[in-house]
C-alpha positions as CSV (number, residue, x, y, z in Angstrom):
1,M,86.9,-61.0,117.7
2,I,87.1,-59.9,114.1
3,S,85.9,-56.4,115.0
4,T,88.9,-56.0,117.3
5,L,91.4,-56.7,114.5
6,P,92.8,-54.0,112.1
7,P,91.3,-53.9,108.6
8,V,94.4,-55.6,107.2
9,L,96.8,-58.1,108.9
10,K,100.1,-58.7,107.3
11,L,101.8,-62.1,108.0
12,G,105.5,-61.3,107.7
13,L,107.7,-64.3,107.3
14,G,111.0,-62.8,108.2
15,E,113.5,-65.2,109.7
16,S,111.4,-66.4,112.7
17,G,111.3,-70.1,113.6
18,A,107.8,-70.4,112.2
19,A,108.8,-68.9,108.8
20,E,109.6,-72.2,107.1
21,R,106.4,-73.8,108.4
22,I,104.3,-70.9,107.1
23,R,106.1,-71.0,103.7
24,S,105.5,-74.7,103.4
25,T,101.8,-74.3,104.4
26,F,101.4,-71.7,101.6
27,Q,103.2,-74.1,99.2
28,Y,100.9,-77.0,100.2
29,A,97.8,-74.7,99.7
30,A,99.0,-73.8,96.2
31,E,99.6,-77.4,95.3
32,E,96.1,-78.3,96.5
33,V,94.6,-75.5,94.4
34,A,96.5,-76.7,91.3
35,A,95.7,-80.4,91.8
36,G,92.0,-79.9,92.5
37,R,91.8,-83.4,94.1
38,P,88.8,-84.6,96.0
39,G,88.8,-83.0,99.5
40,S,90.9,-80.0,98.4
41,E,88.3,-77.6,99.5
42,T,88.3,-79.1,103.0
43,V,92.1,-79.0,103.1
44,L,92.2,-75.4,102.0
45,A,89.6,-74.4,104.6
46,K,91.7,-76.0,107.4
47,L,94.9,-74.5,106.1
48,S,93.4,-71.0,105.9
49,E,92.2,-71.4,109.5
50,L,95.7,-72.4,110.5
51,L,97.2,-69.4,108.8
52,F,94.6,-67.1,110.3
53,V,95.4,-68.3,113.8
54,E,99.1,-67.9,113.2
55,T,98.5,-64.3,111.9
56,V,96.4,-63.4,114.9
57,R,99.1,-64.8,117.2
58,R,101.8,-62.7,115.6
59,Y,99.5,-59.7,115.8
60,V,98.9,-60.1,119.5
61,E,102.6,-60.5,120.1
62,T,103.2,-57.1,118.5
63,L,100.6,-55.2,120.5
64,P,102.1,-52.4,122.7
65,Q,102.6,-53.3,126.4
66,G,100.0,-50.8,127.5
67,Q,97.4,-52.0,125.0
68,A,94.0,-52.9,126.6
69,G,91.3,-55.2,125.3
70,W,90.8,-58.9,125.2
71,L,93.2,-59.6,122.4
72,A,95.9,-57.9,124.5
73,G,94.8,-60.1,127.4
74,L,95.8,-63.2,125.5
75,R,99.4,-62.4,126.2
76,D,98.8,-63.2,129.9
77,T,98.4,-66.9,130.4
78,H,95.9,-66.5,133.3
79,V,93.8,-64.0,131.4
80,A,93.9,-66.1,128.3
81,R,92.7,-69.1,130.3
82,A,89.9,-67.1,131.8
83,L,88.8,-65.9,128.4
84,A,88.9,-69.4,127.0
85,L,86.8,-70.7,129.8
86,I,84.2,-68.0,129.2
87,H,84.1,-68.5,125.5
88,N,83.8,-72.3,125.9
89,D,80.8,-72.0,128.2
90,L,79.0,-68.8,127.3
91,A,75.7,-69.9,128.9
92,R,77.3,-70.3,132.3
93,P,76.6,-67.4,134.7
94,W,80.3,-66.9,135.6
95,T,81.3,-65.2,138.8
96,V,84.7,-63.8,139.6
97,D,85.2,-66.5,142.2
98,D,84.2,-69.3,139.7
99,L,86.5,-67.8,137.0
100,G,89.4,-67.4,139.5
101,R,89.1,-71.0,140.8
102,E,89.0,-72.5,137.3
103,A,91.8,-70.3,136.0
104,G,94.0,-71.1,139.0
105,L,93.9,-67.6,140.5
106,S,92.5,-66.1,143.6
107,R,89.7,-63.6,143.5
């Protein structure tokens, strides 16, 4: 997935509904760094994962309509479901019929 992302992702806060949650998450992370309490490293690791997911979500939302690739496919709920199924069970020899059935689509 990382190879499909641009070299730099910018998480703009703007005035979206998530802006305050993002700001407060950064504030919480800064407080954890300053406090240095036991478990801070774990908290910071989880917060960075959360912020990364939010950034990728926002990036996917801004992709042009004609964009191809699996990241662009995440905008479609059925394609996203199929991708999640594949990634959650990589060892399974998926067929189009299996994938369609599990994703709630016909072949």
